[in-house]
C-alpha positions in Angstrom: -82.5 -56.4 180.0 -78.9 -57.1 181.0 -75.8 -55.3 179.7 -75.0 -58.0 177.2 -78.6 -57.7 175.7 -78.1 -53.9 175.4 -74.9 -54.3 173.3 -76.7 -54.5 169.9 -78.8 -51.5 170.7 -75.9 -49.4 171.8 -73.9 -50.4 168.7 -76.8 -49.4 166.4 -77.3 -46.1 168.3 -73.6 -45.3 167.8 -73.8 -46.2 164.1 -76.9 -44.0 163.6 -75.3 -41.1 165.4 -72.2 -41.5 163.2 -74.2 -41.5 160.0 -76.3 -38.4 161.0 -73.2 -36.5 162.0 -71.5 -37.4 158.6 -74.6 -36.2 156.7 -74.9 -33.0 158.7 -71.2 -32.3 157.9 -70.8 -29.9 160.9 -67.9 -31.9 162.4 -65.0 -33.3 160.3 -65.7 -36.8 159.2 -62.6 -38.3 160.7 -63.4 -36.8 164.1 -66.9 -38.3 163.9 -65.8 -41.8 163.1 -62.9 -41.9 165.5 -65.2 -40.6 168.3 -67.8 -43.2 167.5 -65.2 -45.9 167.2 -63.9 -45.0 170.7 -67.5 -45.1 172.0 -67.9 -48.6 170.4 -64.7 -49.9 172.1 -65.7 -48.4 175.4 -69.5 -48.8 175.6 -70.2 -51.8 173.4 -67.2 -54.0 174.0 -66.1 -52.7 177.4 -69.3 -51.9 179.4 -71.9 -54.0 177.7 -70.0 -57.1 176.6 -67.0 -56.9 178.9 -65.0 -58.6 176.2 -61.3 -57.9 175.7 -61.1 -60.5 172.8 -63.8 -58.5 170.9 -61.7 -55.3 171.3 -58.5 -57.1 170.1 -60.4 -58.8 167.2 -61.8 -55.5 166.0 -58.5 -53.6 166.3 -57.0 -56.5 164.2 -53.4 -55.2 164.7 -52.1 -58.8 164.9 -52.9 -59.4 161.2 -50.2 -56.9 160.1 -47.5 -59.1 161.6 -48.5 -62.3 159.7 -46.7 -63.4 156.5 -50.1 -63.9 154.8 -50.9 -60.2 155.2 -48.1 -59.3 152.8 -47.8 -62.3 150.6 -49.4 -65.6 149.7 -53.0 -65.7 151.0 -55.9 -63.5 149.9 -56.6 -60.6 152.2 -60.1 -61.9 152.9 -58.7 -65.1 154.4 -57.4 -63.4 157.5 -59.6 -60.3 157.6 -62.8 -61.4 159.3 -63.9 -58.1 160.8 -62.7 -54.9 162.4 -60.1 -52.6 161.0 -59.0 -53.7 157.5 -55.4 -52.6 157.6 -54.8 -53.8 154.1 -57.2 -51.2 152.8 -55.6 -48.5 155.0 -52.0 -49.2 153.9 -53.0 -49.5 150.2 -54.9 -46.2 150.1 -52.0 -44.5 152.0 -49.5 -45.8 149.4 -51.7 -44.7 146.5 -52.1 -41.2 148.1 -48.3 -40.8 148.3 -47.8 -41.9 144.7 -50.5 -39.5 143.4 -49.0 -36.6 145.4 -45.6 -37.4 143.8 -47.3 -37.3 140.3 -49.1 -34.1 141.0 -46.0 -32.4 142.3 -44.2 -33.2 139.0 -47.1 -31.7 137.0 -48.3 -35.0 135.5 -52.0 -34.4 135.6 -52.0 -30.8 134.2 -49.6 -32.0 131.4 -51.9 -34.8 130.5 -55.0 -32.6 130.3 -53.3 -29.9 128.2 -51.7 -32.6 125.9 -55.1 -34.1 125.0 -56.6 -30.6 124.6 -53.9 -29.7 122.1 -54.3 -33.0 120.3 -58.0 -32.2 119.6 -57.0 -28.6 118.6 -58.8 -27.1 121.6 -62.3 -27.8 120.2 -64.8 -27.7 123.1 -66.9 -30.7 121.9 -63.8 -32.9 121.6 -62.4 -31.7 124.9 -65.7 -32.6 126.4 -65.6 -36.2 124.9 -61.9 -36.8 125.6 -62.1 -35.5 129.2 -65.0 -37.8 129.9 -63.0 -40.8 128.7 -59.9 -39.6 130.5 -61.9 -39.2 133.7 -63.1 -42.8 133.4 -59.8 -44.3 132.5 -57.7 -42.4 135.1 -60.2 -43.3 137.9 -59.7 -47.0 137.2 -56.2 -46.6 138.7 -56.2 -43.3 140.7 -58.5 -42.0 143.4 -61.4 -40.2 141.6 -61.1 -37.3 144.0 -57.6 -36.5 142.7 -58.7 -37.1 139.1 -61.6 -34.6 139.4 -59.6 -32.1 141.3 -57.1 -31.7 138.4 -59.5 -32.3 135.5 -62.0 -29.7 136.8 -59.3 -27.1 137.4 -57.9 -27.5 133.9 -61.4 -27.5 132.4 -62.1 -24.1 134.1 -58.8 -22.8 132.7 -59.6 -24.0 129.2 -63.2 -22.7 129.4 -62.1 -19.2 130.2 -59.6 -19.4 127.4 -62.0 -20.9 124.8 -65.1 -19.2 126.1 -67.3 -22.2 126.8 -69.4 -23.1 129.8 -67.3 -25.6 131.9 -70.3 -26.8 134.0 -71.5 -29.5 131.5 -67.9 -30.8 131.1 -67.4 -30.9 134.9 -70.7 -32.7 135.4 -69.9 -35.3 132.8 -66.4 -35.7 134.2 -67.7 -36.3 137.7 -70.1 -39.0 136.5 -67.5 -40.7 134.3 -64.9 -40.7 137.1 -67.3 -42.5 139.5 -68.2 -44.9 136.7 -64.6 -45.6 135.8 -63.8 -46.1 139.5 -66.3 -49.0 139.6 -64.4 -50.9 137.0 -61.4 -51.9 139.1 -60.4 -52.8 142.7 -58.4 -49.7 143.2 -60.7 -47.3 141.4 -63.0 -46.4 144.3 -62.7 -46.8 148.1 -65.8 -49.2 148.3 -64.1 -51.5 145.9 -60.8 -51.5 147.8 -62.8 -52.4 150.9 -64.8 -55.2 149.1 -61.7 -56.6 147.4 -59.5 -56.7 150.5 -62.2 -58.0 152.8 -63.4 -60.8 150.5 -60.1 -61.6 148.8 -60.8 -60.6 145.2 -58.1 -59.4 142.9 -57.7 -56.6 140.4 -58.4 -59.0 137.6 -61.6 -60.2 139.3 -63.0 -56.7 139.3 -62.0 -56.0 135.7 -63.6 -59.2 134.5 -66.9 -58.5 136.4 -67.6 -54.9 137.3 -65.3 -53.8 134.5 -67.3 -55.4 131.8 -70.5 -53.8 133.2 -68.8 -50.4 133.3 -67.5 -50.7 129.7 -71.1 -51.4 128.4 -72.5 -48.6 130.6 -69.8 -46.1 129.6 -70.9 -46.3 125.9 -74.4 -45.3 126.9 -73.2 -42.6 129.2 -71.0 -41.0 126.6 -73.9 -40.9 124.2 -76.3 -39.5 126.9 -74.1 -36.6 127.9 -73.2 -35.9 124.3 -76.9 -35.5 123.5 -77.3 -33.3 126.6 -74.5 -30.9 126.1 -72.6 -31.1 122.7 -74.8 -28.7 120.9 -74.2 -25.9 123.4 -70.5 -26.5 123.5 -70.2 -26.5 119.7 -71.1 -22.8 119.6 -67.9 -21.8 121.3 -65.7 -23.3 118.6 -66.3 -20.3 116.4 -64.1 -18.2 118.7 -61.0 -20.4 118.3 -58.3 -18.5 116.3 -54.5 -19.1 116.7 -54.0 -22.2 118.8 -50.3 -21.6 118.8 -50.8 -18.9 121.4 -52.5 -21.4 123.8 -50.7 -23.0 126.8 -47.9 -25.4 125.9 -48.3 -28.8 127.7 -44.6 -28.9 128.4 -45.0 -25.8 130.7 -47.0 -28.0 133.1 -44.0 -30.2 133.9 -42.5 -28.5 136.9 -39.8 -31.1 137.5 -38.7 -33.2 134.4 -36.8 -35.8 136.3 -39.6 -36.2 138.9 -42.1 -36.4 136.0 -40.3 -39.4 134.5 -39.8 -41.1 137.8 -43.4 -40.6 139.0 -44.7 -41.8 135.6 -42.6 -45.0 135.8 -43.7 -45.7 139.3 -47.4 -45.2 138.2 -46.9 -47.7 135.4 -45.2 -50.2 137.8 -48.1 -49.8 140.2 -50.6 -50.7 137.4 -48.5 -53.8 136.5 -48.3 -54.9 140.2 -52.1 -54.5 140.6 -53.0 -56.3 137.4 -50.7 -59.2 138.3 -51.2 -59.4 142.0 -53.6 -62.3 141.7 -50.9 -64.4 140.2 -47.8 -63.0 142.0 -49.7 -63.3 145.4 -48.4 -59.9 146.5 -51.1 -58.4 148.7 -52.4 -54.9 148.0 -50.9 -53.9 151.4 -47.5 -54.9 150.1 -48.1 -53.0 146.8 -49.2 -49.9 148.6 -46.2 -49.8 150.9 -43.7 -50.7 148.2 -45.0 -48.0 145.8 -45.0 -45.4 148.6 -41.3 -46.2 149.4 -40.3 -45.9 145.7 -42.2 -42.6 145.4 -40.5 -41.1 148.5 -37.1 -42.4 147.4 -37.6 -40.9 143.9 -38.8 -37.6 145.4 -35.5 -37.1 147.3 -35.5 -33.8 149.2 -39.2 -33.3 148.3 -40.2 -36.4 150.2 -41.2 -34.6 153.4 -43.3 -32.2 151.4 -45.1 -35.0 149.7 -45.8 -36.7 153.1 -47.4 -33.5 154.4 -49.8 -33.4 151.5 -51.2 -36.9 152.2 -54.8 -36.9 153.3 -54.3 -38.4 156.7 -57.9 -37.4 157.8 -59.3 -39.8 155.2 -57.1 -42.7 156.6 -58.3 -41.9 160.2 -61.9 -41.8 158.9 -61.5 -45.3 157.6 -60.0 -46.6 160.9 -62.9 -45.2 163.0 -65.4 -46.5 160.5 -64.1 -50.0 160.6 -64.3 -50.1 164.4 -68.0 -48.9 164.4 -68.9 -51.5 161.8 -67.0 -54.1 163.8 -69.3 -53.3 166.7 -72.4 -54.1 164.5 -70.8 -57.4 163.4 -69.7 -58.5 166.9 -73.1 -57.9 168.4 -75.0 -59.7 165.6 -76.8 -56.7 164.2 -75.5 -57.3 160.7 -76.8 -60.9 160.9 -80.3 -59.5 161.6 -80.1 -57.3 158.5 -79.0 -60.3 156.4 -81.9 -62.4 157.7 -84.3 -59.5 157.0 -83.1 -59.3 153.3 -83.4 -63.1 153.0 -86.9 -63.0 154.5 -88.1 -60.3 152.1 -86.6 -62.0 149.0 -88.0 -65.3 150.2 -85.3 -67.2 148.3 -85.9 -65.4 145.0 -82.4 -64.6 143.6 -83.7 -61.8 141.4 -85.4 -60.0 144.3 -82.3 -60.4 146.5 -79.9 -59.0 143.9 -82.4 -56.2 143.1 -82.7 -55.2 146.8 -78.9 -55.1 147.2 -78.4 -53.1 143.9 -81.1 -50.5 144.3 -80.8 -50.1 148.1 -77.1 -49.6 147.7 -77.6 -47.1 144.9 -80.3 -45.1 146.7 -78.5 -45.1 150.0 -75.2 -44.0 148.3 -76.9 -41.1 146.6 -77.5 -39.4 150.0 -74.9 -40.9 152.4 -71.2 -41.6 151.9 -70.8 -44.9 150.0 -67.7 -45.9 152.0 -69.4 -46.6 155.3 -72.4 -48.2 153.5 -70.1 -50.6 151.6 -68.1 -51.4 154.8 -71.4 -52.2 156.6 -72.8 -54.3 153.8 -69.8 -56.6 153.3 -70.5 -58.8 156.4 -74.2 -58.7 155.4 -73.6 -60.2 152.0 -71.3 -62.8 153.5 -74.1 -64.0 155.7 -76.6 -63.9 152.9 -74.4 -66.1 150.8 -74.0 -68.6 153.6 -77.8 -68.7 154.1 -78.8 -68.9 150.5 -77.7 -70.4 147.2 -76.3 -67.1 145.8 -72.5 -67.1 145.3 -70.7 -64.5 147.4 -69.0 -63.1 144.3 -72.4 -62.3 142.6 -73.5 -60.4 145.7 -70.1 -58.6 145.9 -70.2 -57.3 142.3 -73.8 -56.2 142.8 -72.9 -54.3 145.9 -69.9 -52.7 144.2 -71.9 -51.4 141.2 -74.7 -50.1 143.4 -72.5 -48.2 145.9 -70.1 -46.8 143.2 -72.8 -45.6 140.8 -75.5 -44.6 143.2 -73.2 -42.0 144.6 -73.2 -40.1 141.3 -76.8 -39.1 141.5 -76.5 -36.1 143.9 -73.8 -33.5 144.7 -73.1 -35.1 148.1 -73.2 -38.8 147.1 -69.5 -39.2 146.5 -66.4 -37.3 147.5 -65.6 -36.6 143.8 -68.9 -34.9 143.4 -68.2 -32.5 146.3 -64.7 -31.7 145.0 -65.8 -31.1 141.4 -68.7 -28.8 142.3 -66.4 -27.0 144.8 -63.8 -26.3 142.1 -66.6 -24.9 139.8 -68.0 -22.8 142.6 -64.6 -21.3 143.4 -64.1 -20.4 139.8 -67.5 -18.6 139.6 -69.6 -21.4 138.1 -72.0 -22.6 140.8 -73.7 -26.0 140.3 -76.8 -26.2 142.4 -78.7 -29.3 143.3 -81.3 -28.7 140.6 -78.9 -28.5 137.8 -76.7 -31.4 139.1 -79.6 -33.8 139.6 -81.3 -32.8 136.3 -78.6 -34.5 134.4 -77.0 -36.9 136.8 -80.1 -38.6 138.2 -81.2 -39.9 134.7 -77.7 -41.0 134.0 -77.5 -42.9 137.3 -80.9 -44.6 136.6 -79.7 -45.5 133.2 -76.5 -47.1 134.5 -78.2 -48.9 137.4 -80.8 -50.3 134.9 -78.0 -51.5 132.6 -76.2 -53.0 135.5 -79.3 -54.9 136.7 -79.8 -56.4 133.3 -76.1 -57.4 133.1 -76.2 -59.0 136.6 -79.4 -61.0 135.9 -78.2 -62.2 132.5 -74.7 -63.1 133.6 -75.0 -64.5 137.1 -78.6 -65.8 137.6 
């Protein structure tokens, strides 16, 4: 076998090594993907293929310097593979905005404000915080949402003497569910939207409608599981006037107003970007500039808090997936799914939904989504199934499947870590006891919705 024939096998080997190392979690994720990305450029494109154009195409730097990248065309029109810089810039911009909001005390204020509105009753805090987790995660990274919600939940639990574990479990699940509703709610959706050229409104109209239906069932499910136990703690509530004042959470009043205004502007820009033709890359950069300008002397501090490791993780990941695409491996996978489904649309959508959900329960849903995008592109070309239908199915599968286990999504890891640090450990048994049935419930609802609406 010549070097060119070895290229697909080398690309697959690098991809498998990357996945195994991410699952083992012994080496930081960004180091793993960057190392595997470098190996892809050197061994696959350099040694096996001897193709400088393949390297240049995968790095995709040239796309940043085209007008269409910032305005006019959909991102998917010019992003055919390799590093999706629109995703990188958008996530970076949202990270900067969120750090500005957190620095001003926005999230803690919001949690305490709602807790006070329901007079600090544990059952109502439980319900309101679930809804808040879902709604906030539609616009803000679910990791940030859970980080602050879980921390405030622990604080309120110690004050009101209720078990915070049920509340945190429900928050984690609802945050992942809410993130599936919009393009900016969960990283897989950002990747899918920018790669295929779908807008914020497209996601709301499709995955958002599925999430809304599922959320009603999820709220009822967790209420039946935990409300009775939480109700018992309400007998301990006495003088709520002695409880923390939400205003005390605002560390910087001017910064609070500025960051809130920027957040609302970001929502408006995202909701309207389908009609204004401003790309998500432009929105991310614009919002980050406004945040840093509004922060003034605190701007350098905000920049130091940005999670650069996650951005580097994405860059390395896109290069590795680019290796699979350039060598034709993803085309083989698409052909395999088409062969198994044998032209049956129900089987094809069922495979994508359930395989995405099961895989995302045990491995990071971000690399899985990035890998599957070119696969569904090829499936759409070789079958009669519209690409959009495959995209919404993939989105729901990857977003919701990650809720089933403590390691399925980053929000799960963060939420359980906050609980553990506060002295409330959440083991695999307890987590899966409640979240696996909820995941199966939502995936079942999603499958019915997809079949009824799109087939």
